[in-house]
FIKOLZA-1660 file (N, C-alpha, C; in steps of 0.1 Angstrom, whole numbers, plus 5000, padded with zeros to 4 digits):
% residues 261
   i   px   py   pz ch aa at
   1 8389 0651 1126  A  X  N
   1 8385 0660 1115  A  X CA
   1 8394 0672 1114  A  X  C
   2 8399 0676 1125  A  X  N
   2 8409 0687 1124  A  X CA
   2 8421 0684 1117  A  X  C
   3 8426 0671 1119  A  X  N
   3 8438 0667 1112  A  X CA
   3 8436 0666 1097  A  X  C
   4 8424 0660 1093  A  X  N
   4 8420 0659 1079  A  X CA
   4 8419 0673 1073  A  X  C
   5 8413 0683 1080  A  X  N
   5 8411 0696 1075  A  X CA
   5 8424 0703 1073  A  X  C
   6 8434 0700 1081  A  X  N
   6 8447 0706 1080  A  X CA
   6 8457 0699 1071  A  X  C
   7 8453 0687 1066  A  X  N
   7 8462 0679 1058  A  X CA
   7 8465 0686 1045  A  X  C
   8 8478 0686 1042  A  X  N
   8 8483 0693 1030  A  X CA
   8 8489 0684 1020  A  X  C
   9 8486 0671 1022  A  X  N
   9 8490 0661 1011  A  X CA
   9 8482 0664 0999  A  X  C
  10 8489 0668 0988  A  X  N
  10 8482 0672 0975  A  X CA
  10 8471 0662 0971  A  X  C
  11 8475 0649 0972  A  X  N
  11 8465 0639 0967  A  X CA
  11 8452 0639 0974  A  X  C
  12 8452 0641 0987  A  X  N
  12 8440 0642 0995  A  X CA
  12 8434 0656 0995  A  X  C
  13 8442 0666 0998  A  X  N
  13 8437 0679 1000  A  X CA
  13 8431 0685 0987  A  X  C
  14 8437 0683 0976  A  X  N
  14 8431 0689 0964  A  X CA
  14 8417 0683 0960  A  X  C
  15 8416 0670 0962  A  X  N
  15 8403 0663 0960  A  X CA
  15 8393 0668 0970  A  X  C
  16 8397 0669 0983  A  X  N
  16 8388 0674 0993  A  X CA
  16 8383 0689 0991  A  X  C
  17 8393 0697 0986  A  X  N
  17 8389 0711 0983  A  X CA
  17 8380 0712 0972  A  X  C
  18 8382 0704 0961  A  X  N
  18 8373 0704 0949  A  X CA
  18 8359 0700 0954  A  X  C
  19 8358 0690 0962  A  X  N
  19 8345 0685 0966  A  X CA
  19 8338 0695 0975  A  X  C
  20 8345 0701 0984  A  X  N
  20 8339 0711 0993  A  X CA
  20 8334 0723 0985  A  X  C
  21 8341 0728 0976  A  X  N
  21 8337 0739 0968  A  X CA
  21 8324 0735 0960  A  X  C
  22 8323 0723 0955  A  X  N
  22 8312 0719 0948  A  X CA
  22 8300 0716 0957  A  X  C
  23 8302 0708 0967  A  X  N
  23 8291 0704 0976  A  X CA
  23 8285 0716 0984  A  X  C
  24 8294 0725 0989  A  X  N
  24 8290 0736 0997  A  X CA
  24 8287 0748 0989  A  X  C
  25 8289 0748 0976  A  X  N
  25 8286 0759 0967  A  X CA
  25 8293 0772 0972  A  X  C
  26 8306 0770 0974  A  X  N
  26 8315 0781 0979  A  X CA
  26 8318 0790 0967  A  X  C
  27 8316 0803 0969  A  X  N
  27 8319 0813 0959  A  X CA
  27 8333 0819 0961  A  X  C
  28 8341 0817 0951  A  X  N
  28 8355 0821 0952  A  X CA
  28 8358 0834 0944  A  X  C
  29 8348 0840 0938  A  X  N
  29 8350 0851 0930  A  X CA
  29 8356 0863 0937  A  X  C
  30 8353 0864 0950  A  X  N
  30 8358 0875 0958  A  X CA
  30 8371 0872 0966  A  X  C
  31 8376 0860 0965  A  X  N
  31 8387 0855 0973  A  X CA
  31 8400 0861 0967  A  X  C
  32 8410 0863 0975  A  X  N
  32 8423 0868 0970  A  X CA
  32 8430 0858 0961  A  X  C
  33 8427 0845 0963  A  X  N
  33 8433 0834 0955  A  X CA
  33 8423 0823 0954  A  X  C
  34 8425 0814 0944  A  X  N
  34 8417 0802 0943  A  X CA
  34 8426 0790 0944  A  X  C
  35 8438 0792 0949  A  X  N
  35 8447 0781 0951  A  X CA
  35 8449 0779 0966  A  X  C
  36 8446 0767 0971  A  X  N
  36 8446 0764 0986  A  X CA
  36 8453 0751 0988  A  X  C
  37 8460 0750 1000  A  X  N
  37 8468 0739 1003  A  X CA
  37 8461 0729 1012  A  X  C
  38 8450 0733 1018  A  X  N
  38 8442 0724 1027  A  X CA
  38 8428 0729 1028  A  X  C
  39 8419 0720 1034  A  X  N
  39 8405 0725 1036  A  X CA
  39 8404 0737 1044  A  X  C
  40 8412 0738 1055  A  X  N
  40 8412 0749 1064  A  X CA
  40 8417 0762 1057  A  X  C
  41 8427 0760 1048  A  X  N
  41 8431 0771 1040  A  X CA
  41 8420 0777 1031  A  X  C
  42 8412 0768 1026  A  X  N
  42 8400 0772 1019  A  X CA
  42 8390 0779 1028  A  X  C
  43 8387 0773 1039  A  X  N
  43 8376 0779 1048  A  X CA
  43 8381 0792 1054  A  X  C
  44 8394 0794 1056  A  X  N
  44 8398 0807 1062  A  X CA
  44 8404 0816 1052  A  X  C
  45 8399 0815 1039  A  X  N
  45 8404 0823 1028  A  X CA
  45 8401 0838 1031  A  X  C
  46 8410 0846 1026  A  X  N
  46 8409 0861 1027  A  X CA
  46 8402 0866 1014  A  X  C
  47 8395 0878 1016  A  X  N
  47 8389 0884 1004  A  X CA
  47 8397 0895 0998  A  X  C
  48 8394 0898 0986  A  X  N
  48 8401 0910 0980  A  X CA
  48 8399 0922 0988  A  X  C
  49 8408 0931 0988  A  X  N
  49 8407 0943 0997  A  X CA
  49 8395 0951 0995  A  X  C
  50 8389 0952 0983  A  X  N
  50 8377 0960 0981  A  X CA
  50 8364 0952 0981  A  X  C
  51 8365 0940 0985  A  X  N
  51 8353 0931 0985  A  X CA
  51 8342 0935 0995  A  X  C
  52 8346 0941 1006  A  X  N
  52 8336 0944 1016  A  X CA
  52 8337 0959 1020  A  X  C
  53 8331 0968 1013  A  X  N
  53 8332 0982 1017  A  X CA
  53 8325 0984 1030  A  X  C
  54 8330 0993 1039  A  X  N
  54 8324 0995 1052  A  X CA
  54 8314 1007 1051  A  X  C
  55 8302 1005 1057  A  X  N
  55 8292 1015 1059  A  X CA
  55 8299 1027 1067  A  X  C
  56 8296 1039 1063  A  X  N
  56 8302 1051 1070  A  X CA
  56 8298 1052 1084  A  X  C
  57 8306 1058 1093  A  X  N
  57 8302 1061 1106  A  X CA
  57 8290 1070 1106  A  X  C
  58 8281 1069 1116  A  X  N
  58 8282 1061 1129  A  X CA
  58 8277 1047 1128  A  X  C
  59 8277 1041 1116  A  X  N
  59 8271 1028 1115  A  X CA
  59 8278 1017 1123  A  X  C
  60 8270 1008 1129  A  X  N
  60 8275 0996 1135  A  X CA
  60 8276 0985 1124  A  X  C
  61 8287 0979 1123  A  X  N
  61 8289 0970 1112  A  X CA
  61 8286 0956 1115  A  X  C
  62 8281 0949 1105  A  X  N
  62 8280 0934 1106  A  X CA
  62 8294 0929 1107  A  X  C
  63 8298 0921 1117  A  X  N
  63 8311 0916 1118  A  X CA
  63 8315 0905 1109  A  X  C
  64 8305 0899 1102  A  X  N
  64 8308 0887 1094  A  X CA
  64 8299 0886 1082  A  X  C
  65 8302 0877 1073  A  X  N
  65 8293 0872 1063  A  X CA
  65 8285 0861 1069  A  X  C
  66 8272 0860 1068  A  X  N
  66 8264 0849 1074  A  X CA
  66 8250 0853 1074  A  X  C
  67 8243 0848 1084  A  X  N
  67 8228 0851 1086  A  X CA
  67 8226 0858 1099  A  X  C
  68 8219 0869 1099  A  X  N
  68 8215 0876 1111  A  X CA
  68 8204 0868 1118  A  X  C
  69 8207 0861 1129  A  X  N
  69 8197 0852 1135  A  X CA
  69 8188 0859 1145  A  X  C
  70 8194 0869 1152  A  X  N
  70 8186 0875 1163  A  X CA
  70 8193 0888 1166  A  X  C
  71 8185 0898 1170  A  X  N
  71 8190 0911 1174  A  X CA
  71 8180 0918 1183  A  X  C
  72 8185 0927 1192  A  X  N
  72 8175 0934 1200  A  X CA
  72 8182 0939 1213  A  X  C
  73 8173 0942 1223  A  X  N
  73 8177 0947 1236  A  X CA
  73 8177 0935 1246  A  X  C
  74 8186 0936 1256  A  X  N
  74 8185 0927 1268  A  X CA
  74 8173 0931 1276  A  X  C
  75 8165 0921 1279  A  X  N
  75 8152 0923 1286  A  X CA
  75 8154 0920 1301  A  X  C
  76 8146 0928 1309  A  X  N
  76 8146 0926 1324  A  X CA
  76 8160 0926 1330  A  X  C
  77 8169 0934 1324  A  X  N
  77 8182 0936 1330  A  X CA
  77 8191 0923 1329  A  X  C
  78 8187 0913 1322  A  X  N
  78 8196 0901 1321  A  X CA
  78 8193 0891 1310  A  X  C
  79 8181 0891 1304  A  X  N
  79 8177 0881 1294  A  X CA
  79 8178 0885 1280  A  X  C
  80 8182 0876 1271  A  X  N
  80 8181 0877 1257  A  X CA
  80 8173 0865 1252  A  X  C
  81 8166 0867 1241  A  X  N
  81 8158 0856 1235  A  X CA
  81 8163 0853 1221  A  X  C
  82 8167 0841 1219  A  X  N
  82 8172 0836 1206  A  X CA
  82 8164 0825 1201  A  X  C
  83 8156 0827 1191  A  X  N
  83 8148 0816 1184  A  X CA
  83 8139 0810 1195  A  X  C
  84 8133 0818 1203  A  X  N
  84 8123 0813 1213  A  X CA
  84 8130 0807 1226  A  X  C
  85 8143 0807 1227  A  X  N
  85 8150 0802 1238  A  X CA
  85 8156 0814 1246  A  X  C
  86 8154 0813 1259  A  X  N
  86 8158 0824 1268  A  X CA
  86 8172 0821 1274  A  X  C
  87 8181 0831 1273  A  X  N
  87 8194 0830 1279  A  X CA
  87 8196 0842 1289  A  X  C
  88 8203 0839 1300  A  X  N
  88 8207 0850 1308  A  X CA
  88 8221 0855 1304  A  X  C
  89 8224 0867 1305  A  X  N
  89 8237 0872 1301  A  X CA
  89 8248 0865 1309  A  X  C
  90 8245 0862 1322  A  X  N
  90 8255 0855 1330  A  X CA
  90 8258 0842 1325  A  X  C
  91 8248 0834 1320  A  X  N
  91 8251 0821 1315  A  X CA
  91 8260 0821 1302  A  X  C
  92 8259 0831 1294  A  X  N
  92 8268 0832 1283  A  X CA
  92 8283 0833 1286  A  X  C
  93 8285 0839 1298  A  X  N
  93 8299 0841 1303  A  X CA
  93 8304 0829 1311  A  X  C
  94 8295 0820 1314  A  X  N
  94 8300 0808 1321  A  X CA
  94 8306 0811 1335  A  X  C
  95 8318 0805 1337  A  X  N
  95 8325 0808 1350  A  X CA
  95 8330 0822 1351  A  X  C
  96 8330 0830 1341  A  X  N
  96 8334 0844 1341  A  X CA
  96 8322 0853 1342  A  X  C
  97 8311 0849 1349  A  X  N
  97 8299 0857 1349  A  X CA
  97 8300 0870 1355  A  X  C
  98 8311 0872 1363  A  X  N
  98 8313 0885 1369  A  X CA
  98 8317 0896 1359  A  X  C
  99 8321 0892 1347  A  X  N
  99 8324 0901 1336  A  X CA
  99 8311 0905 1328  A  X  C
 100 8300 0900 1331  A  X  N
 100 8288 0902 1323  A  X CA
 100 8280 0914 1327  A  X  C
 101 8283 0920 1339  A  X  N
 101 8275 0931 1344  A  X CA
 101 8273 0943 1335  A  X  C
 102 8283 0947 1327  A  X  N
 102 8281 0959 1318  A  X CA
 102 8271 0957 1307  A  X  C
 103 8267 0944 1305  A  X  N
 103 8258 0942 1293  A  X CA
 103 8244 0938 1297  A  X  C
 104 8241 0939 1310  A  X  N
 104 8228 0934 1315  A  X CA
 104 8216 0944 1311  A  X  C
 105 8220 0956 1307  A  X  N
 105 8209 0965 1302  A  X CA
 105 8212 0970 1288  A  X  C
 106 8220 0962 1280  A  X  N
 106 8224 0966 1267  A  X CA
 106 8217 0960 1256  A  X  C
 107 8225 0957 1245  A  X  N
 107 8219 0952 1233  A  X CA
 107 8227 0940 1228  A  X  C
 108 8221 0932 1219  A  X  N
 108 8228 0921 1213  A  X CA
 108 8225 0918 1199  A  X  C
 109 8234 0911 1192  A  X  N
 109 8231 0906 1178  A  X CA
 109 8238 0893 1177  A  X  C
 110 8232 0884 1170  A  X  N
 110 8237 0870 1168  A  X CA
 110 8238 0867 1153  A  X  C
 111 8249 0862 1149  A  X  N
 111 8252 0859 1135  A  X CA
 111 8256 0844 1133  A  X  C
 112 8250 0838 1124  A  X  N
 112 8254 0824 1121  A  X CA
 112 8262 0823 1108  A  X  C
 113 8273 0816 1109  A  X  N
 113 8282 0814 1097  A  X CA
 113 8280 0800 1092  A  X  C
 114 8275 0798 1080  A  X  N
 114 8274 0785 1074  A  X CA
 114 8288 0781 1068  A  X  C
 115 8290 0768 1066  A  X  N
 115 8303 0763 1060  A  X CA
 115 8307 0770 1048  A  X  C
 116 8298 0775 1039  A  X  N
 116 8302 0781 1027  A  X CA
 116 8306 0796 1029  A  X  C
 117 8302 0802 1040  A  X  N
 117 8305 0816 1042  A  X CA
 117 8320 0819 1044  A  X  C
 118 8324 0831 1041  A  X  N
 118 8337 0837 1045  A  X CA
 118 8338 0836 1060  A  X  C
 119 8349 0831 1066  A  X  N
 119 8349 0827 1080  A  X CA
 119 8357 0837 1089  A  X  C
 120 8360 0848 1084  A  X  N
 120 8368 0857 1092  A  X CA
 120 8358 0867 1099  A  X  C
 121 8362 0871 1111  A  X  N
 121 8354 0880 1120  A  X CA
 121 8360 0893 1121  A  X  C
 122 8352 0904 1120  A  X  N
 122 8358 0918 1120  A  X CA
 122 8351 0926 1131  A  X  C
 123 8357 0937 1134  A  X  N
 123 8352 0946 1145  A  X CA
 123 8340 0954 1141  A  X  C
 124 8329 0952 1148  A  X  N
 124 8317 0961 1145  A  X CA
 124 8319 0975 1148  A  X  C
 125 8327 0978 1158  A  X  N
 125 8331 0992 1162  A  X CA
 125 8346 0992 1165  A  X  C
 126 8351 1004 1165  A  X  N
 126 8365 1006 1170  A  X CA
 126 8366 1004 1185  A  X  C
 127 8376 0997 1189  A  X  N
 127 8378 0995 1204  A  X CA
 127 8391 0990 1207  A  X  C
 128 8394 0989 1221  A  X  N
 128 8406 0984 1226  A  X CA
 128 8403 0971 1234  A  X  C
 129 8410 0961 1231  A  X  N
 129 8409 0948 1238  A  X CA
 129 8413 0949 1252  A  X  C
 130 8405 0945 1262  A  X  N
 130 8408 0945 1276  A  X CA
 130 8410 0931 1282  A  X  C
 131 8402 0921 1277  A  X  N
 131 8402 0908 1283  A  X CA
 131 8399 0898 1272  A  X  C
 132 8404 0886 1273  A  X  N
 132 8400 0874 1266  A  X CA
 132 8397 0863 1275  A  X  C
 133 8385 0857 1274  A  X  N
 133 8380 0847 1283  A  X CA
 133 8377 0834 1275  A  X  C
 134 8383 0823 1278  A  X  N
 134 8380 0810 1271  A  X CA
 134 8372 0802 1280  A  X  C
 135 8360 0799 1275  A  X  N
 135 8350 0791 1283  A  X CA
 135 8349 0777 1278  A  X  C
 136 8353 0767 1285  A  X  N
 136 8352 0753 1280  A  X CA
 136 8338 0749 1278  A  X  C
 137 8335 0739 1269  A  X  N
 137 8322 0734 1267  A  X CA
 137 8321 0724 1257  A  X  C
 138 8309 0721 1252  A  X  N
 138 8306 0711 1242  A  X CA
 138 8308 0717 1228  A  X  C
 139 8306 0708 1218  A  X  N
 139 8307 0713 1204  A  X CA
 139 8294 0708 1196  A  X  C
 140 8283 0712 1202  A  X  N
 140 8270 0709 1195  A  X CA
 140 8269 0717 1182  A  X  C
 141 8261 0713 1173  A  X  N
 141 8258 0721 1161  A  X CA
 141 8251 0733 1165  A  X  C
 142 8253 0745 1159  A  X  N
 142 8246 0757 1162  A  X CA
 142 8235 0759 1151  A  X  C
 143 8233 0750 1142  A  X  N
 143 8222 0751 1132  A  X CA
 143 8209 0750 1140  A  X  C
 144 8200 0759 1138  A  X  N
 144 8188 0760 1146  A  X CA
 144 8180 0748 1145  A  X  C
 145 8181 0740 1135  A  X  N
 145 8173 0728 1133  A  X CA
 145 8179 0716 1141  A  X  C
 146 8192 0717 1145  A  X  N
 146 8199 0706 1152  A  X CA
 146 8204 0710 1166  A  X  C
 147 8204 0723 1169  A  X  N
 147 8210 0727 1182  A  X CA
 147 8202 0724 1194  A  X  C
 148 8207 0721 1205  A  X  N
 148 8200 0720 1218  A  X CA
 148 8196 0735 1221  A  X  C
 149 8185 0736 1230  A  X  N
 149 8179 0749 1232  A  X CA
 149 8189 0759 1240  A  X  C
 150 8199 0753 1247  A  X  N
 150 8208 0762 1254  A  X CA
 150 8222 0761 1249  A  X  C
 151 8223 0760 1235  A  X  N
 151 8236 0757 1229  A  X CA
 151 8246 0768 1231  A  X  C
 152 8241 0781 1232  A  X  N
 152 8251 0792 1233  A  X CA
 152 8257 0794 1247  A  X  C
 153 8251 0787 1257  A  X  N
 153 8256 0787 1270  A  X CA
 153 8263 0773 1274  A  X  C
 154 8263 0764 1264  A  X  N
 154 8269 0750 1266  A  X CA
 154 8281 0748 1258  A  X  C
 155 8281 0754 1246  A  X  N
 155 8293 0752 1237  A  X CA
 155 8305 0760 1241  A  X  C
 156 8316 0754 1237  A  X  N
 156 8329 0761 1239  A  X CA
 156 8329 0775 1233  A  X  C
 157 8335 0785 1239  A  X  N
 157 8334 0798 1233  A  X CA
 157 8346 0807 1239  A  X  C
 158 8349 0817 1231  A  X  N
 158 8360 0826 1234  A  X CA
 158 8353 0840 1235  A  X  C
 159 8355 0847 1246  A  X  N
 159 8348 0860 1248  A  X CA
 159 8359 0871 1247  A  X  C
 160 8358 0880 1238  A  X  N
 160 8367 0891 1237  A  X CA
 160 8360 0904 1242  A  X  C
 161 8366 0911 1252  A  X  N
 161 8360 0923 1257  A  X CA
 161 8368 0935 1253  A  X  C
 162 8360 0945 1249  A  X  N
 162 8366 0957 1243  A  X CA
 162 8361 0970 1250  A  X  C
 163 8369 0979 1253  A  X  N
 163 8365 0993 1256  A  X CA
 163 8362 1000 1243  A  X  C
 164 8350 1006 1242  A  X  N
 164 8347 1014 1230  A  X CA
 164 8342 1028 1236  A  X  C
 165 8342 1038 1228  A  X  N
 165 8339 1051 1233  A  X CA
 165 8325 1051 1239  A  X  C
 166 8325 1054 1252  A  X  N
 166 8312 1055 1259  A  X CA
 166 8307 1042 1266  A  X  C
 167 8315 1031 1264  A  X  N
 167 8310 1019 1270  A  X CA
 167 8319 1007 1267  A  X  C
 168 8312 0995 1266  A  X  N
 168 8320 0983 1264  A  X CA
 168 8312 0974 1253  A  X  C
 169 8320 0965 1247  A  X  N
 169 8315 0956 1237  A  X CA
 169 8321 0942 1239  A  X  C
 170 8313 0932 1238  A  X  N
 170 8318 0918 1238  A  X CA
 170 8316 0911 1225  A  X  C
 171 8326 0905 1220  A  X  N
 171 8325 0897 1208  A  X CA
 171 8327 0882 1212  A  X  C
 172 8317 0874 1211  A  X  N
 172 8318 0860 1216  A  X CA
 172 8318 0851 1204  A  X  C
 173 8330 0844 1203  A  X  N
 173 8331 0833 1193  A  X CA
 173 8326 0820 1198  A  X  C
 174 8316 0815 1192  A  X  N
 174 8310 0802 1197  A  X CA
 174 8314 0790 1189  A  X  C
 175 8321 0781 1195  A  X  N
 175 8324 0768 1188  A  X CA
 175 8312 0760 1185  A  X  C
 176 8314 0751 1176  A  X  N
 176 8303 0743 1171  A  X CA
 176 8308 0729 1166  A  X  C
 177 8299 0721 1161  A  X  N
 177 8302 0708 1156  A  X CA
 177 8313 0709 1146  A  X  C
 178 8324 0702 1148  A  X  N
 178 8336 0702 1140  A  X CA
 178 8344 0715 1141  A  X  C
 179 8340 0724 1150  A  X  N
 179 8347 0737 1151  A  X CA
 179 8352 0739 1165  A  X  C
 180 8363 0731 1168  A  X  N
 180 8369 0732 1181  A  X CA
 180 8381 0741 1181  A  X  C
 181 8384 0748 1170  A  X  N
 181 8396 0756 1169  A  X CA
 181 8391 0771 1166  A  X  C
 182 8393 0779 1176  A  X  N
 182 8389 0794 1174  A  X CA
 182 8402 0802 1174  A  X  C
 183 8405 0809 1164  A  X  N
 183 8417 0817 1163  A  X CA
 183 8414 0832 1165  A  X  C
 184 8422 0839 1173  A  X  N
 184 8421 0853 1174  A  X CA
 184 8433 0860 1169  A  X  C
 185 8432 0873 1165  A  X  N
 185 8443 0880 1159  A  X CA
 185 8454 0882 1169  A  X  C
 186 8451 0883 1182  A  X  N
 186 8461 0887 1192  A  X CA
 186 8467 0875 1199  A  X  C
 187 8460 0863 1199  A  X  N
 187 8466 0851 1206  A  X CA
 187 8467 0839 1198  A  X  C
 188 8463 0839 1185  A  X  N
 188 8464 0827 1177  A  X CA
 188 8453 0818 1180  A  X  C
 189 8456 0805 1180  A  X  N
 189 8446 0794 1184  A  X CA
 189 8443 0794 1198  A  X  C
 190 8431 0798 1202  A  X  N
 190 8428 0799 1217  A  X CA
 190 8422 0785 1221  A  X  C
 191 8414 0778 1213  A  X  N
 191 8409 0765 1216  A  X CA
 191 8415 0756 1205  A  X  C
 192 8427 0751 1207  A  X  N
 192 8434 0744 1197  A  X CA
 192 8432 0729 1198  A  X  C
 193 8440 0721 1192  A  X  N
 193 8440 0706 1193  A  X CA
 193 8439 0702 1208  A  X  C
 194 8431 0691 1211  A  X  N
 194 8430 0687 1225  A  X CA
 194 8443 0684 1232  A  X  C
 195 8454 0681 1224  A  X  N
 195 8466 0677 1230  A  X CA
 195 8475 0690 1234  A  X  C
 196 8470 0702 1229  A  X  N
 196 8477 0714 1232  A  X CA
 196 8471 0721 1244  A  X  C
 197 8480 0729 1251  A  X  N
 197 8474 0737 1262  A  X CA
 197 8465 0748 1258  A  X  C
 198 8455 0750 1266  A  X  N
 198 8445 0761 1262  A  X CA
 198 8447 0773 1271  A  X  C
 199 8445 0785 1264  A  X  N
 199 8445 0797 1271  A  X CA
 199 8431 0799 1278  A  X  C
 200 8430 0801 1291  A  X  N
 200 8417 0803 1297  A  X CA
 200 8413 0817 1300  A  X  C
 201 8423 0826 1303  A  X  N
 201 8420 0840 1305  A  X CA
 201 8432 0848 1303  A  X  C
 202 8430 0860 1298  A  X  N
 202 8442 0869 1297  A  X CA
 202 8437 0883 1297  A  X  C
 203 8444 0891 1305  A  X  N
 203 8441 0905 1306  A  X CA
 203 8451 0913 1297  A  X  C
 204 8447 0923 1291  A  X  N
 204 8456 0931 1281  A  X CA
 204 8458 0945 1286  A  X  C
 205 8470 0950 1284  A  X  N
 205 8474 0963 1289  A  X CA
 205 8466 0973 1280  A  X  C
 206 8465 0985 1286  A  X  N
 206 8458 0996 1279  A  X CA
 206 8465 0999 1265  A  X  C
 207 8457 0999 1255  A  X  N
 207 8461 1001 1241  A  X CA
 207 8471 0991 1235  A  X  C
 208 8472 0979 1242  A  X  N
 208 8481 0969 1237  A  X CA
 208 8475 0963 1224  A  X  C
 209 8462 0962 1223  A  X  N
 209 8456 0957 1210  A  X CA
 209 8444 0966 1207  A  X  C
 210 8445 0975 1199  A  X  N
 210 8434 0984 1195  A  X CA
 210 8430 0981 1180  A  X  C
 211 8417 0981 1178  A  X  N
 211 8412 0978 1165  A  X CA
 211 8402 0988 1160  A  X  C
 212 8404 0991 1147  A  X  N
 212 8394 1000 1140  A  X CA
 212 8383 0992 1135  A  X  C
 213 8371 0999 1134  A  X  N
 213 8359 0992 1129  A  X CA
 213 8363 0986 1115  A  X  C
 214 8359 0973 1113  A  X  N
 214 8363 0966 1101  A  X CA
 214 8376 0958 1101  A  X  C
 215 8384 0961 1111  A  X  N
 215 8397 0953 1113  A  X CA
 215 8393 0938 1116  A  X  C
 216 8402 0929 1112  A  X  N
 216 8400 0915 1115  A  X CA
 216 8403 0912 1129  A  X  C
 217 8394 0904 1136  A  X  N
 217 8396 0900 1150  A  X CA
 217 8400 0886 1151  A  X  C
 218 8396 0877 1142  A  X  N
 218 8399 0863 1143  A  X CA
 218 8391 0855 1132  A  X  C
 219 8391 0842 1134  A  X  N
 219 8384 0834 1124  A  X CA
 219 8381 0820 1130  A  X  C
 220 8371 0814 1123  A  X  N
 220 8368 0800 1126  A  X CA
 220 8374 0792 1114  A  X  C
 221 8375 0779 1116  A  X  N
 221 8380 0770 1105  A  X CA
 221 8369 0762 1098  A  X  C
 222 8357 0764 1102  A  X  N
 222 8346 0757 1094  A  X CA
 222 8333 0765 1094  A  X  C
 223 8329 0771 1104  A  X  N
 223 8317 0779 1105  A  X CA
 223 8311 0778 1119  A  X  C
 224 8304 0788 1123  A  X  N
 224 8298 0787 1137  A  X CA
 224 8290 0800 1139  A  X  C
 225 8290 0806 1151  A  X  N
 225 8282 0817 1154  A  X CA
 225 8291 0828 1161  A  X  C
 226 8287 0840 1159  A  X  N
 226 8292 0852 1166  A  X CA
 226 8281 0859 1173  A  X  C
 227 8283 0861 1186  A  X  N
 227 8273 0869 1194  A  X CA
 227 8280 0882 1199  A  X  C
 228 8274 0893 1196  A  X  N
 228 8280 0906 1199  A  X CA
 228 8271 0912 1210  A  X  C
 229 8277 0917 1221  A  X  N
 229 8270 0924 1231  A  X CA
 229 8275 0938 1233  A  X  C
 230 8266 0947 1235  A  X  N
 230 8269 0961 1238  A  X CA
 230 8264 0966 1251  A  X  C
 231 8271 0975 1258  A  X  N
 231 8266 0980 1270  A  X CA
 231 8255 0990 1267  A  X  C
 232 8249 0995 1278  A  X  N
 232 8237 1003 1277  A  X CA
 232 8239 1016 1269  A  X  C
 233 8229 1021 1261  A  X  N
 233 8229 1033 1254  A  X CA
 233 8240 1035 1244  A  X  C
 234 8245 1024 1238  A  X  N
 234 8255 1025 1227  A  X CA
 234 8249 1023 1214  A  X  C
 235 8237 1017 1213  A  X  N
 235 8232 1012 1200  A  X CA
 235 8218 1016 1197  A  X  C
 236 8216 1020 1185  A  X  N
 236 8202 1022 1180  A  X CA
 236 8201 1014 1168  A  X  C
 237 8193 1003 1169  A  X  N
 237 8192 0994 1157  A  X CA
 237 8183 1000 1147  A  X  C
 238 8185 0996 1134  A  X  N
 238 8177 1000 1123  A  X CA
 238 8163 0994 1126  A  X  C
 239 8153 1001 1121  A  X  N
 239 8139 0997 1122  A  X CA
 239 8136 0984 1115  A  X  C
 240 8141 0983 1103  A  X  N
 240 8140 0971 1095  A  X CA
 240 8153 0964 1093  A  X  C
 241 8154 0952 1098  A  X  N
 241 8166 0944 1097  A  X CA
 241 8164 0930 1091  A  X  C
 242 8174 0925 1084  A  X  N
 242 8172 0913 1076  A  X CA
 242 8173 0900 1085  A  X  C
 243 8164 0898 1094  A  X  N
 243 8164 0887 1103  A  X CA
 243 8162 0874 1095  A  X  C
 244 8171 0864 1097  A  X  N
 244 8171 0852 1090  A  X CA
 244 8174 0853 1075  A  X  C
 245 8181 0864 1072  A  X  N
 245 8185 0867 1058  A  X CA
 245 8200 0868 1058  A  X  C
 246 8206 0866 1046  A  X  N
 246 8220 0867 1044  A  X CA
 246 8225 0881 1046  A  X  C
 247 8236 0883 1053  A  X  N
 247 8242 0896 1055  A  X CA
 247 8257 0895 1051  A  X  C
 248 8263 0906 1049  A  X  N
 248 8277 0907 1046  A  X CA
 248 8285 0916 1056  A  X  C
 249 8297 0912 1058  A  X  N
 249 8306 0920 1067  A  X CA
 249 8306 0935 1061  A  X  C
 250 8305 0944 1070  A  X  N
 250 8306 0958 1067  A  X CA
 250 8293 0965 1065  A  X  C
 251 8282 0957 1064  A  X  N
 251 8269 0964 1063  A  X CA
 251 8265 0971 1076  A  X  C
 252 8256 0981 1075  A  X  N
 252 8251 0988 1086  A  X CA
 252 8239 0981 1092  A  X  C
 253 8239 0978 1105  A  X  N
 253 8227 0973 1112  A  X CA
 253 8222 0982 1122  A  X  C
 254 8227 0994 1123  A  X  N
 254 8223 1004 1133  A  X CA
 254 8233 1015 1134  A  X  C
 255 8230 1024 1143  A  X  N
 255 8239 1035 1146  A  X CA
 255 8245 1034 1160  A  X  C
 256 8258 1039 1160  A  X  N
 256 8265 1039 1173  A  X CA
 256 8262 1053 1179  A  X  C
 257 8258 1052 1192  A  X  N
 257 8254 1065 1199  A  X CA
 257 8265 1071 1207  A  X  C
 258 8276 1064 1208  A  X  N
 258 8287 1069 1216  A  X CA
 258 8295 1079 1208  A  X  C
 259 8306 1084 1213  A  X  N
 259 8314 1094 1206  A  X CA
 259 8321 1087 1194  A  X  C
 260 8323 1094 1183  A  X  N
 260 8330 1088 1171  A  X CA
 260 8344 1085 1175  A  X  C
 261 8349 1074 1169  A  X  N
 261 8363 1069 1171  A  X CA
 261 8373 1079 1164  A  X  C
% end
């Protein structure tokens, strides 16, 4: 499927692009261009510069266009509940569970990206990248009607850790059915074609990769989920949030309690 999605043969790709736009009801009115060379070129399209205004500070931004699936505080110093399924913070980090400690008393938000959504991921807060962890796993669907109950601790994922003012933030890219390629701004394809070597862990030097809120962090090539974790006392969520409703990148979902960037 990856080879088909990257195929640039005009005869195949243009037919596939037209079918995808029609069948998935993809809105191109905000895209920088409506001319694409492959299916993945369509799925990873960029938007016009003014398409997603950012809520003013101290707002915590939605990192993606998609559906806000779950949001809240970590319970009992280690548990989060997603659609009735309980996860430990350690299980989300897999073999790198020793990196999970800062988030055991913090907050979380989960976003689902459907195939028709804009697939690029942006920074909810300003921060400096410290580590990237690639956790091997399966590629089950993350659609709540199809996913196994422990999908977010079983699927392949890339965990980006950031220092933010007053604490830490984790942005977890979760792979899914047909989504085995996760791209980051700083390392390119982290989970590439099976024949290519995979990056498993990388530490970054101080200020080597700093991002302002709203900056692009990476993208999926079809759609999947983004899980964001914050350390303790960084977040105050809004009282009324659009759970299971469509959201757009740049919207405010709460206030940042740390020092302004």
